[in-house]
N, C-alpha and C positions, 0 to 999 in steps of 0.2 A: 503493499498500501503505499502509496507516495505520497509524503506532507504537500500541500496547498504551497505555491510562490508566495503569496503575501506573507503565509505564517513564517514564511524560512525571511523572507527581506527583514518583517519586523525583529525577528530573534538577532539577525546579523549588523543590522543596520541602527535599528531605533530600541536596543537595549544595551545595559552595559555590561551585561554577564554576557550576550552575545557578541559584543565587539572585543569584549577580552577573549572570549572563545576562538574569536578569528585572528586576531593577533597570537594566540598561541601555537596555532595550528599551524597559521602562515610563518611563524619564524621557524619552526623545526621545516617547513616545506624549504626555505630558501638556503638551509644547514647543507639539505641534499641537492637542492639544485642551486647555486646562488648565482648563475646567467643562465640565459638562453637568449644570445645575437644570435641572430640568423634564423632563429628554431620556425617550424610552425607547434604552436601552442593548443592543447584543444582540453576542455574540463568538460567532464558530462554529469547533470545530477545538478546539485547545488554547489559547484565547487570555483563559483566569478568571484569570491570573496577572496580568494588562495591568487587571482591570477593575476590581477592588478599589476605588481611590482613587473611583469611580464613585457606591460604592453607597449614601453618605450623602445622596446630592443628586438623584439623577437619580429619574423618577419611576418608570420599570421595568430593570431591571438580568436581562438573560438570560446565560448560559453555555451553548450550544447545544453538545453533542459529537455525534458520527456515532458509528451502531452499528459498524461494522468496529472502531471506537477502543475505545468503552465510556466507561462515565459513573461520575463520582464525584461524592460530596455537594459542596457547595462554596455560599459558603465556613464555614469551621469555626466555630463554635459561633456561626451566627448561621441565620435561616431557607433553607434550601435556593432556589438561583434556578435552580439545571443541570438540560439536558433533555437526555435519551437523543432522536435525531432520526435519519429520513432525511437521507442525505447532500442529497439532491435535493428534499427539501418536508419543512419546516419547520415547526412548529406556530405559524407568525405570519401575522394576518390582513397582504393586502397593501398595502403604503404605512407599515407600521404604526411600522418603525423611524428614527431619528433618527438615530442612531452603529450603524456597524458596524463589528466588526473580526476579521477573520479570520489567522488563526496556525495554521501546522501543521493546514489546512485544503485549500488551492490546490494546493500540490506534490505533495499525497501523496492527491489524491484521482484515480478510476480517471476521470470523468467533470466534467472540469473546465469544460467549455462550458455542461453542467446548472447544475452549482454556481455559476458566474456569473450567469446567467437567474435562479436562485433568488436572489441576492444583490439582482440587479437589483431584482424582485420586491417585496423587502419594503422595502426601503428608500421611505422617504415623498417629498413633493415638497420641495427641499432638505434632500434629508438627503444623508451622506458617511459616506463608507467607507475602509478603512486595510487595503491587503493586505499582509501581514508574508511574505516569502519570503527562503529562503536564495539570495547571492549564488553565480553561478558563478563568477567569479573570484576568491573568497574561502577562507578557510584553510576557515571552519567550515564548507564545504560538502564541503569534501575529510576532514572526519575524520570516524567514525563512534562516537564518543565522545560526541557528544550528537545529540537529535533533527535539528538541520540538516542532518546526514550523510546523512538519509533522504528519499528521492521526488527529485522534479524542481527542480533548481537555475534559476534563470534570469538574464536577461544586464537589465539596466534596459529595453531597448530593446524584448526581447520580451513583460516582463510588462506593460508599456506598452500597446504593439500589440495582445495579447488582450484586455485591460483597452477599448481603446478601439472592438473588433470587439464588441462587447457593450453599448454603447449607456454608455460610462462616460467620464466627461469628465476628466483627466488636470489636477488642482490644485494638487501640488504632492509632493515625493519628498524623502526626507532616507534617512540607512542609521544602521544602530546596530552594535553587537558589535566594536569594533575591537581589543580583548585578543584573545589567542589561546584556540584551545579547547583547554587545556591544564591537568589537573588536577594537574600539580608546585607545589611552593610559589611558587617563585621568578617564575614567569608569573602564579600568585594574586594576590601581592603587588604587581605590576609592573601591574596590570592597571587600576588607576587613572588611570597616570601613561598606558598606551598609550589608552586610551580620549580624554584629552584630547586628545592628538598628534593621533590617528586622525581627531578632528572637520575638522581641518585640511587636510586629503587633499580629494580628490575621491569623491562616496558611492560612484562606481561600480568602484574601485580597492581602496580600504581596507576598507570594511562586511562584516561578516560577512552580514549581512540588508539586503534593501533595504524601506522604509517606503511604499509610492505611496499619496496621497489621491486621492481622485476623489470626484465627486458623481454623481448619476443626471441623467443626460441624457434628454430627453423631445425629439419631435419635434412639430410638429404635420399636422395631418390632411393627407394628401396629394389631389391629384386636383383636379378643377374646381369653380371655387365657380358656383352659376348664380343669380344677383340676381333675387327673385322682386315682379314690380312690382303694388303695389295697385291694383288695380281704380277705376277714376275714379266716382264716384258717379252722376253726371250719366250716363254711358254704361250704368251699371246701368237707370238707368227711363227708358231711350228705347224701348225694346220697349214696353211699357205706354202710352204717346203717341203713336207713330209704330210701329204692328206693322210687324215684318219679313217678308219673307215667304220661308216657309219651304221648303227644297227637296223637289222632287219623286220 
């Protein structure tokens, strides 16, 4: 079940907790991908809040938003790059994307397998993707005050196993959102300290979301190879000088 784009926008752009969550996840993303000069960067679900740092240098930025969720114009005050699309059929040529960010897309999808196939299709050779999903053991997945409380939360093993099954090679993983999912003033003020402390704990225990970076895995063609031997030039002309008997 996808969330409504208005609810997502209100959380990330109009609430203190949402802006803090945006800063936490985007900060971790920039540690993994500090630059995207000359690259095509795409986001699916509601990844737009994370893509703004790449707008000045990337060759192209696209914010893909699924039909059941809805779409909003983004970024504000700049030419629109957001696109309304089918969940498993994106208006991107095969192998066109260099970087792909999926947030609020996989855990809310009714066809996650088909969605991962589409992610694999649009990535080009050497392309990288980051999947951001709620941590099943984290507090954010247990609270319906934030978008991470909806959909199917994952364990790290479940997410990485599902990605491997769809021909993605796991490169690295990390976590974000160590603060508490509370709108109370005390916890909002303590958020920065909790984020700093949480980074010292194991990602699978403390983080509110997992961030798994993968690369597109391709396989060589299968089957037996038959080597074709070039014909000997002398043998080719043998029949002219010394005719061979024809079968009856």
